[in-house]
C-alpha positions as CSV (number, residue, x, y, z in Angstrom):
1,M,-16.5,-47.2,3.7
2,V,-19.6,-47.9,1.7
3,Q,-22.3,-49.0,4.2
4,S,-25.4,-51.1,4.0
5,S,-28.7,-51.6,5.8
6,I,-28.3,-55.4,6.6
7,A,-30.1,-55.5,10.0
8,D,-28.9,-58.9,11.4
9,P,-26.1,-57.9,13.7
10,R,-25.2,-61.6,14.4
11,L,-24.8,-62.3,10.7
12,L,-22.6,-59.2,10.3
13,D,-20.5,-60.4,13.2
14,L,-20.1,-63.9,11.7
15,A,-19.4,-62.4,8.2
16,T,-16.4,-60.3,9.5
17,T,-14.7,-63.4,11.0
18,T,-11.5,-64.1,9.1
19,V,-11.2,-67.7,7.9
20,P,-9.4,-69.6,5.1
21,R,-11.0,-70.0,1.7
22,Y,-10.4,-73.8,1.9
23,T,-9.4,-74.4,-1.7
24,S,-7.2,-76.9,0.0
25,Y,-6.9,-78.6,3.4
26,P,-4.5,-78.4,5.2
27,T,-4.2,-74.8,4.0
28,A,-1.0,-73.2,2.7
29,P,0.1,-71.6,6.0
30,Q,0.7,-75.2,7.2
31,F,3.1,-76.0,4.4
32,T,6.7,-76.4,5.6
33,A,10.1,-77.2,4.1
34,D,9.8,-80.8,5.4
35,V,8.3,-81.6,2.0
36,G,11.0,-81.1,-0.7
37,P,12.0,-82.5,-4.1
38,E,12.9,-86.0,-2.8
39,T,9.6,-86.4,-0.9
40,Y,7.6,-85.2,-3.9
41,S,9.5,-87.4,-6.2
42,R,8.6,-90.5,-4.2
43,W,4.9,-89.4,-4.2
44,L,4.9,-89.1,-8.0
45,E,6.5,-92.5,-8.4
46,L,3.9,-94.0,-6.1
47,E,1.1,-92.4,-8.2
48,A,2.7,-93.7,-11.4
49,V,2.3,-97.2,-10.0
50,R,-1.3,-96.6,-9.0
51,G,-2.0,-95.3,-12.5
52,G,-4.3,-92.5,-13.8
53,P,-6.2,-90.4,-14.2
54,V,-4.5,-87.3,-12.9
55,S,-5.2,-83.6,-13.5
56,L,-2.6,-81.1,-14.7
57,Y,-2.4,-77.4,-13.8
58,L,0.0,-75.1,-15.6
59,H,0.7,-71.7,-14.0
60,V,1.7,-68.8,-16.1
61,P,2.7,-66.0,-13.7
62,F,2.7,-63.1,-16.1
63,C,0.2,-60.3,-17.0
64,R,0.7,-57.2,-19.2
65,S,-0.3,-55.2,-16.1
66,I,-1.2,-56.0,-12.5
67,C,-4.8,-55.3,-11.4
68,N,-5.0,-53.6,-8.0
69,Y,-7.3,-56.3,-6.6
70,C,-5.1,-59.2,-7.7
71,G,-4.3,-61.9,-5.2
72,C,-2.5,-64.2,-7.7
73,T,1.2,-64.9,-7.9
74,T,2.0,-63.0,-11.1
75,K,4.2,-60.1,-12.4
76,A,4.0,-57.6,-15.2
77,A,5.6,-58.5,-18.5
78,L,5.3,-55.9,-21.2
79,R,7.5,-57.9,-23.6
80,D,7.4,-61.5,-24.7
81,D,11.0,-62.3,-23.9
82,P,10.5,-63.3,-20.2
83,V,7.3,-65.2,-21.1
84,R,9.2,-67.2,-23.8
85,A,12.0,-67.9,-21.3
86,Y,9.5,-69.1,-18.8
87,A,7.8,-71.4,-21.4
88,R,11.2,-73.0,-22.1
89,V,11.7,-73.9,-18.5
90,L,8.1,-75.2,-18.2
91,K,9.0,-77.7,-20.8
92,D,12.0,-78.9,-18.7
93,E,9.7,-79.3,-15.7
94,I,7.2,-81.3,-17.7
95,R,10.1,-83.6,-18.8
96,I,11.2,-84.1,-15.2
97,I,7.7,-84.9,-14.0
98,G,7.2,-87.3,-17.0
99,A,10.4,-89.1,-16.1
100,R,8.9,-90.0,-12.7
101,M,5.3,-90.6,-13.7
102,G,5.5,-92.1,-17.2
103,R,2.7,-91.7,-19.7
104,I,0.0,-91.5,-17.1
105,E,-3.6,-90.7,-18.1
106,V,-4.9,-87.1,-17.8
107,S,-8.5,-86.3,-17.3
108,H,-8.3,-82.5,-16.8
109,L,-5.8,-79.9,-18.0
110,H,-6.1,-76.3,-16.7
111,W,-4.0,-73.2,-17.6
112,G,-4.1,-70.5,-14.9
113,G,-2.2,-67.4,-14.0
114,G,-1.6,-64.6,-14.4
115,T,-2.8,-64.4,-18.0
116,P,-2.1,-67.7,-19.9
117,N,-3.4,-66.2,-23.2
118,I,-0.3,-63.9,-23.4
119,L,1.8,-66.9,-24.1
120,P,3.1,-66.6,-27.7
121,A,1.4,-68.9,-30.2
122,D,4.4,-71.1,-30.8
123,C,5.0,-71.4,-27.0
124,L,1.5,-72.6,-26.4
125,E,1.7,-75.1,-29.3
126,G,5.0,-76.4,-28.2
127,L,3.8,-76.9,-24.6
128,V,0.6,-78.7,-25.7
129,D,2.6,-80.9,-28.0
130,L,5.1,-81.8,-25.3
131,L,2.3,-82.5,-22.8
132,S,0.5,-84.8,-25.2
133,E,3.7,-86.7,-25.9
134,T,4.6,-87.0,-22.2
135,F,1.2,-87.9,-20.9
136,S,-1.9,-89.7,-22.2
137,F,-4.8,-87.4,-22.8
138,R,-8.2,-89.0,-22.4
139,S,-10.5,-88.5,-25.3
140,D,-13.0,-86.7,-23.0
141,M,-10.3,-84.6,-21.3
142,E,-11.5,-81.2,-20.1
143,H,-8.9,-78.7,-21.4
144,A,-9.6,-75.3,-19.8
145,I,-7.8,-71.9,-19.9
146,E,-8.3,-68.6,-18.0
147,L,-8.5,-65.6,-20.3
148,D,-8.2,-61.9,-20.0
149,P,-10.6,-60.4,-22.5
150,R,-8.3,-57.4,-23.1
151,H,-5.7,-59.7,-24.6
152,L,-7.9,-62.1,-26.6
153,T,-8.1,-62.2,-30.3
154,W,-10.3,-64.1,-32.7
155,D,-7.3,-65.8,-34.3
156,G,-5.9,-66.6,-30.9
157,M,-9.2,-68.3,-29.9
158,R,-9.2,-70.4,-33.1
159,R,-5.7,-71.5,-32.3
160,L,-6.7,-72.5,-28.8
161,A,-9.6,-74.5,-30.1
162,R,-7.2,-76.3,-32.5
163,L,-5.0,-77.2,-29.6
164,G,-8.0,-78.9,-27.9
165,V,-9.1,-76.2,-25.5
166,N,-12.8,-76.9,-24.8
167,R,-13.5,-74.7,-21.8
168,A,-12.7,-71.0,-21.4
169,S,-12.9,-68.9,-18.2
170,L,-13.3,-65.1,-19.0
171,G,-12.2,-62.6,-16.3
172,V,-15.0,-60.0,-16.5
173,Q,-15.1,-58.9,-12.8
174,T,-17.2,-55.8,-13.2
175,L,-18.5,-53.5,-16.0
176,D,-18.8,-50.5,-13.8
177,A,-16.3,-47.8,-15.2
178,T,-15.8,-46.2,-11.8
179,V,-14.9,-49.5,-10.2
180,Q,-12.7,-50.5,-13.1
181,E,-10.8,-47.3,-12.6
182,A,-10.3,-48.0,-8.9
183,I,-9.0,-51.6,-9.5
184,G,-6.8,-50.7,-12.5
185,R,-8.6,-52.9,-15.0
186,I,-10.3,-51.0,-17.8
187,Q,-12.3,-53.2,-20.1
188,S,-15.4,-51.9,-21.8
189,W,-18.6,-53.9,-22.5
190,A,-17.5,-54.0,-26.2
191,V,-14.2,-55.7,-25.2
192,V,-16.0,-58.3,-23.2
193,E,-18.7,-58.9,-25.8
194,D,-16.1,-59.3,-28.6
195,A,-14.2,-61.8,-26.5
196,A,-17.3,-63.9,-25.8
197,L,-18.1,-63.8,-29.5
198,A,-14.6,-64.9,-30.4
199,I,-14.8,-67.8,-28.0
200,R,-18.1,-68.9,-29.5
201,E,-16.9,-68.5,-33.1
202,A,-14.0,-70.7,-32.3
203,G,-16.4,-73.5,-31.4
204,I,-15.8,-73.4,-27.6
205,V,-19.2,-73.7,-26.0
206,D,-18.3,-74.2,-22.4
207,V,-17.6,-70.7,-21.1
208,N,-17.3,-69.5,-17.5
209,F,-17.6,-65.8,-16.5
210,D,-15.8,-64.6,-13.4
211,L,-17.5,-61.7,-11.6
212,M,-16.5,-60.0,-8.3
213,F,-18.3,-58.2,-5.4
214,G,-16.9,-56.2,-2.6
215,L,-14.7,-54.1,-4.9
216,P,-14.0,-50.4,-4.2
217,F,-16.9,-48.0,-5.0
218,Q,-19.1,-51.0,-6.0
219,N,-22.8,-50.9,-5.2
220,E,-25.9,-53.0,-5.9
221,A,-26.7,-51.0,-9.0
222,S,-23.3,-51.8,-10.5
223,I,-23.7,-55.5,-9.6
224,A,-27.1,-55.6,-11.2
225,S,-25.9,-53.9,-14.3
226,T,-23.0,-56.2,-14.7
227,V,-25.1,-59.3,-14.3
228,E,-27.9,-58.1,-16.6
229,Q,-25.4,-57.3,-19.3
230,T,-23.3,-60.4,-19.2
231,V,-26.4,-62.7,-19.0
232,R,-27.1,-61.6,-22.6
233,L,-23.9,-63.4,-23.7
234,A,-25.3,-66.7,-22.2
235,P,-22.2,-68.2,-20.5
236,S,-22.6,-71.7,-19.3
237,R,-21.3,-71.0,-15.8
238,Y,-20.6,-68.1,-13.5
239,A,-18.2,-67.7,-10.5
240,V,-19.0,-64.7,-8.3
241,F,-16.1,-64.1,-5.9
242,G,-15.7,-61.7,-3.1
243,Y,-12.7,-59.5,-3.2
244,A,-10.2,-60.5,-0.6
245,H,-8.4,-57.4,0.7
246,V,-5.1,-58.7,2.0
247,P,-2.6,-55.7,1.5
248,W,-0.3,-57.3,4.1
249,M,0.2,-60.1,1.5
250,K,-0.2,-58.2,-1.7
251,A,1.5,-54.8,-1.6
252,H,-0.2,-53.5,-4.8
253,Q,-3.6,-53.8,-3.0
254,R,-2.5,-50.8,-0.9
255,L,-3.6,-48.8,-4.0
256,I,-7.1,-49.6,-2.9
257,R,-8.1,-47.3,0.0
258,D,-10.0,-48.9,2.8
259,E,-12.6,-46.2,2.9
260,T,-13.7,-47.0,-0.7
261,L,-14.5,-50.7,0.2
262,P,-18.0,-51.9,1.0
263,D,-18.6,-52.9,4.6
264,A,-19.6,-56.5,5.5
265,G,-23.4,-55.9,5.2
266,T,-22.9,-54.4,1.7
267,R,-20.8,-57.3,0.6
268,I,-23.6,-59.7,1.8
269,A,-26.2,-57.6,0.0
270,Q,-24.2,-57.6,-3.2
271,A,-23.5,-61.3,-3.2
272,R,-27.2,-62.0,-2.5
273,L,-28.3,-59.7,-5.3
274,A,-26.0,-61.4,-7.8
275,R,-27.4,-64.8,-6.7
276,R,-31.0,-63.7,-7.1
277,L,-30.4,-62.2,-10.5
278,L,-28.5,-65.3,-11.8
279,E,-31.1,-67.7,-10.5
280,A,-33.9,-65.7,-12.0
281,S,-32.0,-66.0,-15.3
282,G,-32.0,-69.8,-15.2
283,Y,-28.7,-70.5,-13.4
284,H,-28.5,-72.9,-10.5
285,G,-26.4,-72.1,-7.5
286,V,-23.5,-74.5,-6.9
287,G,-21.7,-74.3,-3.6
288,I,-21.0,-70.9,-2.1
289,D,-20.2,-68.9,-5.3
290,H,-20.7,-70.9,-8.6
291,F,-23.7,-71.0,-10.9
292,A,-24.5,-73.2,-13.9
293,R,-27.3,-74.1,-16.3
294,A,-29.7,-76.9,-15.3
295,N,-28.1,-79.3,-17.8
296,D,-24.5,-78.5,-16.8
297,P,-22.5,-81.4,-15.4
298,L,-21.6,-79.2,-12.4
299,V,-25.3,-79.2,-11.3
300,A,-25.5,-83.0,-11.8
301,A,-22.4,-83.4,-9.7
302,M,-24.0,-81.3,-6.9
303,K,-27.1,-83.4,-7.0
304,N,-25.4,-86.8,-7.1
305,G,-22.8,-86.0,-4.5
306,S,-19.7,-86.1,-6.7
307,L,-19.1,-82.3,-6.7
308,R,-15.5,-81.4,-5.7
309,R,-13.6,-78.3,-4.7
310,N,-10.0,-77.5,-5.6
311,F,-7.7,-74.5,-6.3
312,Q,-9.8,-73.6,-9.4
313,G,-13.1,-73.6,-7.5
314,Y,-16.0,-76.1,-7.9
315,T,-15.4,-78.9,-10.4
316,T,-16.6,-82.2,-11.7
317,D,-13.0,-83.5,-11.6
318,T,-12.9,-86.6,-9.5
319,A,-9.1,-87.3,-10.0
320,T,-7.4,-87.6,-6.6
321,R,-4.1,-86.3,-8.0
322,L,-3.5,-82.8,-9.2
323,I,0.0,-82.1,-10.6
324,G,1.0,-78.4,-10.5
325,I,3.5,-77.2,-13.1
326,G,5.2,-73.8,-13.0
327,A,6.4,-71.4,-10.4
328,S,4.3,-71.3,-7.1
329,S,2.0,-74.0,-8.4
330,I,0.6,-76.5,-5.9
331,S,0.3,-80.3,-6.4
332,R,-2.0,-82.6,-4.5
333,T,-1.7,-86.3,-4.1
334,P,-3.2,-88.7,-1.5
335,S,0.2,-88.4,0.3
336,G,0.0,-84.6,0.6
337,Y,0.6,-81.2,-0.9
338,A,3.8,-79.9,-2.6
339,Q,4.3,-76.3,-3.7
340,N,6.9,-75.1,-6.2
341,L,9.3,-72.3,-5.5
342,P,7.3,-69.0,-5.9
343,D,10.1,-66.9,-7.4
344,N,10.8,-67.5,-11.1
345,L,14.6,-67.4,-10.7
346,G,14.7,-70.0,-7.9
347,W,12.3,-72.2,-9.8
348,Q,14.4,-72.0,-12.9
349,R,17.6,-72.8,-11.1
350,R,16.2,-75.9,-9.4
351,I,14.9,-77.2,-12.8
352,A,18.2,-76.4,-14.5
353,A,19.8,-78.7,-11.9
354,G,17.4,-81.5,-13.0
355,E,15.4,-81.4,-9.8
356,L,11.7,-81.0,-9.0
357,P,11.3,-77.3,-8.0
358,V,9.4,-78.0,-4.7
359,A,10.0,-75.6,-1.9
360,R,7.5,-76.7,0.7
361,G,4.4,-78.8,1.4
362,K,2.5,-80.9,3.9
363,T,2.4,-84.6,4.3
364,M,-1.2,-85.7,5.1
365,N,-2.0,-88.1,7.9
366,L,-5.3,-89.9,8.5
367,E,-6.8,-87.0,10.5
368,D,-5.9,-84.5,7.8
369,R,-7.7,-86.6,5.1
370,M,-10.8,-87.0,7.3
371,R,-10.9,-83.3,8.0
372,A,-10.4,-82.4,4.4
373,D,-13.4,-84.5,3.4
374,V,-15.5,-82.9,6.1
375,I,-14.6,-79.3,5.0
376,E,-15.1,-80.2,1.3
377,A,-18.6,-81.6,2.0
378,I,-19.7,-78.5,3.9
379,L,-18.5,-76.2,1.2
380,C,-20.0,-78.3,-1.6
381,F,-23.3,-79.4,-0.1
382,F,-23.8,-77.3,3.1
383,E,-24.1,-80.5,5.1
384,V,-21.9,-83.4,6.2
385,D,-22.3,-86.9,7.8
386,L,-19.4,-87.1,10.1
387,G,-20.1,-90.7,11.0
388,E,-20.1,-91.7,7.3
389,I,-16.7,-90.0,6.8
390,A,-15.2,-91.6,9.8
391,E,-16.4,-95.1,8.7
392,R,-15.1,-94.5,5.2
393,H,-11.6,-93.9,6.7
394,G,-11.9,-96.7,9.2
395,A,-11.6,-94.3,12.1
396,G,-13.5,-93.2,15.2
397,V,-16.0,-90.4,14.8
398,D,-15.3,-89.1,18.3
399,L,-12.4,-87.1,16.8
400,F,-15.0,-84.6,15.8
401,G,-16.7,-84.3,19.2
402,P,-15.0,-81.1,20.4
403,D,-15.6,-79.5,17.0
404,V,-19.3,-80.2,17.1
405,V,-19.5,-78.7,20.6
406,R,-17.7,-75.5,19.5
407,L,-19.8,-75.2,16.4
408,A,-23.1,-75.5,18.3
409,A,-21.8,-72.9,20.8
410,Q,-20.9,-70.3,18.2
411,M,-23.5,-70.8,15.5
412,G,-26.6,-71.7,17.5
413,S,-29.5,-74.0,16.5
414,T,-31.2,-71.4,14.3
415,R,-28.3,-71.5,11.7
416,V,-26.9,-75.0,12.1
417,R,-28.7,-78.2,12.7
418,I,-26.9,-81.0,14.5
419,D,-28.6,-84.4,14.5
420,G,-26.3,-86.9,16.0
421,W,-23.2,-86.8,13.8
422,K,-25.0,-85.1,11.0
423,V,-24.4,-81.4,10.5
424,S,-26.4,-79.1,8.1
425,I,-26.5,-75.4,7.7
426,E,-30.1,-74.3,7.9
427,R,-29.8,-70.5,7.5
428,D,-27.4,-68.1,5.7
429,A,-25.5,-71.1,4.3
430,H,-23.7,-69.1,1.6
431,E,-22.5,-66.5,4.0
432,T,-21.4,-68.9,6.8
433,A,-20.2,-72.1,5.1
434,R,-16.5,-71.2,5.3
435,L,-17.0,-70.3,9.0
436,V,-18.8,-73.6,9.7
437,A,-16.1,-75.5,7.9
438,S,-13.4,-73.8,10.0
439,H,-14.6,-75.5,13.1
440,F,-13.2,-78.8,11.6
441,D,-9.9,-77.2,10.8
442,G,-7.4,-78.9,13.1
443,Y,-4.7,-76.2,12.5
444,L,-6.7,-72.9,12.6
445,H,-5.4,-72.2,16.1
446,A,-1.8,-72.4,14.9
447,G,-2.1,-69.0,13.2
448,G,-2.4,-67.5,9.8
449,R,-4.0,-64.2,8.6
450,Y,-7.0,-64.6,6.3
451,S,-9.7,-62.6,4.5
452,V,-13.2,-62.2,5.9
453,A,-15.7,-65.0,5.6
454,V,-18.0,-63.1,3.1
């Protein structure tokens, strides 16, 4: 294992604690079959009555090859046939949802995967046409897509721009050749540069770069080199994620040997180095792992308190409803979460029967909603006013009493400040925010296996 010289043993102990990533609360291990097609159908009909806006997420679970580090729900597709077949069923799911929601207003549309940009051109165009016919796109709708630079063409980017895509997220991860070999994702600087130029030439100015730390054989020199090279391309945002090694969930991660991975101290040092270099280059830190230019709406949202966190990371999206479309995708409404069947065949069969393809989910009660707000505030702003959240929900703040006691006992006053019902992280916020948030997780004791906090 690659070792570091981080000298704070308490921080190292906290950083190796395993906790959820909290892109949702309650988290996926709490989803059960109690939420199925009928329950989700009622939720959608209720939201149709309430009206828009909503966000749409379309999941494309195919890649040309599977990267060793990948934690997504995806499979390899060397030919277009299975991708085309999947796109046809996506259309049927869109129609089923539209029949329950009507022409509801959409503020955000996000394509994720997998590799959405391997969808054949006619499939993408047909899906966007159907979406625009089924739902009402706002004139200022953010239309984002995740891109693999290895499968990006200049003509393809022009086509995406014509379809209304106005934000692109480029999966860079690392430019270190040794690390790329270990993770099974070979993409040279020339490939990344060409992809960024193609995006810019297409007129898409809002570009995110995704980088990773904690990868096999990765060190601070390779982190610095990757940041310094990519900054030349001037993306508007960065997301710098820690590799989550969960081989018990993702069998292909067993190709990454434990002894090649950085230890906890090295992961902390790598993340801190990336943060220092990006901030020195004019990017502002947003939450635990995002960065944006000073004039970016993400920075404004952080400052005015409207920043949100969802399955795609930090966002300015204030819609309270996220409708997931595609195998394994997760929807969120004020009533709860609903997740589609993860296997393509089961998902297709359910849709062929004219049903919503929901496999499981979680109905949210008042306590769930309160705790979700607390956890989101901690991860967005590193502080939370428990009294304000309780008042907003018309409930008693005493619910959080035991949580605050446990938090104080574990974290101590040097890292966390507790002033009445106000909690703020005073030290090592980026490394400990997920751990602090976990103290307000009412289900954590119920089990679940997670990645480390940093």
